[in-house]
N, C-alpha and C positions, 0 to 999 in steps of 0.2 A: 504494500500500500504506500502511495506517495504522500507527500505533505498536503495538509489542508491549511491554506493561508488566508487570513482575514486582513483586508486592507481598509483602513479608515479614510474618510475624506474623499470617497470615490466620485463625488459630484464635481470635483475639480479636475481639470484636464490632465494634469501631471499624474495624479494618482490613478486615473483611469488608464492612461497610457502604460503605466508601470504594471497595473493589474492585468491588462490585456496581454502584455509581453510575457508575464509570468505563466500564463496558461499554456504556453508552448514548451515549458521546461519539462523534461522527462521525469524529473524527481517530484513534480508537483501534480497531485491528483485533482485538487479543486482550488479555485480562488473565489473568495467571497468578498464582495465590496459592500461596505455599509456607509450610509449617510442618511440625512433627513430628507433629501430630495434625490430623485434618480438622476444619473448622469445624462448629458445631452447627446453624447457621442455613442458610437456603436459599442456595445458591451462585449462583443465577441463571445468568448467562452466564460466570461465572468458571471457569477451568480450574484445578483443584486438583492440585498436585504435592506428594507427601509428601517433604520434604527438610529436613535440619537445616542451618541456615546455619553452624553450628559445624564442619561437616564439609566438606572440600574438594569433595565431590560437588556442591555448589551451583554450582561453575564449569561442570560438565557440563550442568546445567539451563539456565543462561544461554546457553551455546553452542548446545545442541540446539534451544532454542525461539527462537533469533535475537532475543533480548531487546535492545531499544535504550534502554529506560527502566527504571530500578530505583527503587522507592519503599520506603525502609527504615523500617518501623514496628515493628521488634522491640526497640527500646530501651524497656524497660518499667519502671514505677515500683513495681510490686508483683509478687511471685512468682506463678506460676500455681498451679493446683491441685496439692497435694502436693509443692510445690517450696519450697526454702529460699533464703536470701540468697546462698549460694555458687552455686547453679545459676542464679539471677537474674543475678549478676555475670558468670558464664560466658556466658550468652546475650547480655547487653548488650555486653560488651567483646570476648570471644573470637569471638562470633558476628559482630560488626561487622568485626573484623580479617579473618576468613575471607571474608566477603562482599566486602569491598573488594579482597582479593587476587583473588577471582574476577572482579570488575569490571575490575581492572587487566589481566587477560589476555583481556578481551573486546573485540576490535577494533571490533565494531559498536555498542558502547555509546556513547550520545550524551547521556543525561541521568541524573542521580542526584539524588533528593530524599530528604533525611534529616529525619525528625520528631525534633527535639530538644526542649529545654525551657529555660525561663528559670531553672530550678533550677541551671543551670551558673554563675550569678552568686553562688550562695550566699545567706546571709541573716545580716547582722551589724550591730552598732552603728556600724560605720565606712562603711556603704554610702552612695552618693550618693542624692539624691532620685529620680533616674531613670538607669538603666543604658542606655548606647548600645552598639551591637554591637561597637565597638572597645575597650570597657572590660573588663579582666580582673576576676575576683572579688577582693574586698578580702582575703578569707581563702580559701586553697585548701581545697577539701573534703577531709576526712580519711577519709571512707568513705561507704557507702550509695549511693543512686541518684545523688546530686549528683556523687560522684566518678566513677561510671560515665559520666555524661553528659559530664563534663569530658574524660575519656580518649577517649571515642568521637569527640568533636569534633576532638580532636588528630589522630586517625587519618584523619578525613575531610579535614582540611586538608592532610595529607600526600598523600593520594590526589589531591586537586585540583591540587597542584603537579606530581605525576608525570604526570597525565593532563590536560594543559591543554586538550585537545580535547573534554573532557566538561564540560557545564554542570552545576555542582554547586550545589544550593539547600539550605541548612540553615535550617529553620524552628524558631526558639526560641519555642515556644508557652507562653503563660501557663497557669495551672491551668485545665484544661477543666472545665466544669460543665454540667449539664443533667439531665433526668429519667433518662437511661439511662447516665450516667457512674458508674463504680465506683472512682474514684481514691481515694487516702488522704484527700485534702481533702474529697471528697464524702462519704466514710465518716464523717469528723469531724462534718460538719454534719448527718448523719443520726442522730448520737447524741441521745438524749433530753435529756441534760444536757451542756452544753459547757464544758469546762475552759479557762481562760485564765490568762495569766501576769500577776501583780500588777505594776502600774506601766508596762505597755506596751500599745500599741494598734496592732497590725500593719497596714501598708498592703497591700491586696490588689487584684490585677487578675484578671479572669476572661476566658475565651474560651469562648463557647457551643459546644456539641458540633457544631451544624450549621455554625458558622463554621469550626471546625477541619476538618471535611470539605471545606468550600468552599475554604479556603486550600491544602489539599493538592491538590485538583483544579486550582486556579489555577496553583500552582507546577509541577505535572506538565505542564500544557499550555503554559504561558507560556515556560518555559525561561529564567529570569533567574538569572544567576550571582550568588551572594553569600549572606550570613548575615543573617537578618531576625528581629527581635523581632515577635511576633504577640500582640496582646491587644485586648480590647474597650476603647473609649475610656473614660477616667475611672478613678478610683481609689476604692475603698471602704476603710473601716477595719474591723477585726475587730468592734469594738463595734457598728458599723452593721449588719453582717451578722447578728450575734446578735440584735439587736433585730428584724430583719426575719423571722427564723425564728420569733419568738415563744416561744423556748425559754428555760428558766432556764440560767444559767451559774454556774460556781464559779471564783472568783478565788483564786489560790494563788501562792506564791513559785515561782521558776523551778526550784529543786531538787525541789519537790514535783510540779511538772508532769512532770518527767522520770520520777519514780517512778510517777505515774499512767499515763504512756505505757506503761511496762513492764507495769503491771497490765492495761491494756486489750489489749495484745498477747497476754498470757498467756491472758486470758479470751476472746480472739478477737472482742472488740467492734469493734476497728478496728486497722489496721496503723499504729500511732502510734510512729514512730521518733524518735530524737534530733534528726535533721535537720528533722522535721516540727515538733517543739517549737520549734526555732530559728526556723523560718519563721513560726510563729504568735506568736512573740515580737517579731520585728523586721519581718517582711513583706518586700516587695520591689516596686520600681516599675521599669518598662522604657519606654523611648522607642520609639514605633512609627512615627516619621516615615519611615524607610527603607522600611518595609512599604508605606506608602501611596504614597510618591513614586517609589520605585525598582521594587519588586515589583509595584505597581499593585493592591494589595488593601486593602480596608477592611472590617472585620467589620460585619455587619448589626446585631448586638447590642452595646450598650455593656456595660461590666462590671456595672453595676447592673441592666440589663435581663436579662442572662444569669443573674445570681444570682436575680432575681425569678422567672424561669421555672423554675429549679431548686427554689425554695422552694414553688412551687405544686404540685410533685409529692410534697412531704413529707407523710407521715401525721401527724396531731396526737395529742397525749396522751402521758403518761408511761408507761413500761413497767417491768417488773421489772428489766431491766439498769440503768435509771437509778437505781433505789433502791439496787441493789448498788454502783454507782459512788459515789453520795453517801455511803453508809455507810462506804466505804473512805477517802474524802478529806475529809469534813466532820466535825470533832469533834462529839461529842454536845452538843446544845444550841446549835449554831451554825447559823444559817439560811443556806441556799445559794440566795438569791434571785436574781432576774434582774438582770443588770448591763448597762451600756452604754446 
């Protein structure tokens, strides 16, 4: 008998793509996708079960389907349609707590894979050049997605201590990028004019969307216990990425960038939070030695190659939103030329 894998967050495209690909693995007997709403794309061989991981009913699903492997992909950086920050936090934190409680009561469970994020390290002026997995953030996150990820990982570590018989793999993934990615950072680079903070040039690492799917597959099938940073080789600076997009940028003080972020959120140009401004100010670097040597996975794309593939998918030219943005942040008579 092959594995029975349950994948959370199946209504999101990335989770659906992963679950569909997993159905073709010879060691996998069944793949069950759970979410409160059905996915919009083709399910392929994935069995969909309408269930809310924030509800204890998820325990019944795990027991009924004889699930031995759970892949948790419901820790999300952006709210879903018609959802706000409060419901996003509830899904991320409360949902994870309920899911882990269900896993705790599942005697047949053998593997747990959690898609986390390098956002857990935060972004500040005190950061080291490269974070290793055993380093805590230099400044604890005060809110937003970063705080959610920090709390989620704490609950996962607690579960791993209580269920030492379960192989727990936590993947701290760098910012995913690619033609089909709709993350806050991808939304930022899709802006026709790119705001950046005066006096700073953030360090960035990327993980191509196909490598993200590949590392999830590898972790699911390999069953290696531990927490791993996952990113494409190499580091880019924000100035380099802006040059490669060929787009104009606007340099502004940090306080102005925060105001611009609020403006863009109000006009729905991009979900540009305060933590995103921090990230684009300081950036972040992570060491991926453990991913290569212990987990046994190396991404096919370097950070630069992943970003290049993303740029190839961007449409050219300035649009009306760019002129709106420039009129709000550039004083009359001041040129907002390309920088970097």
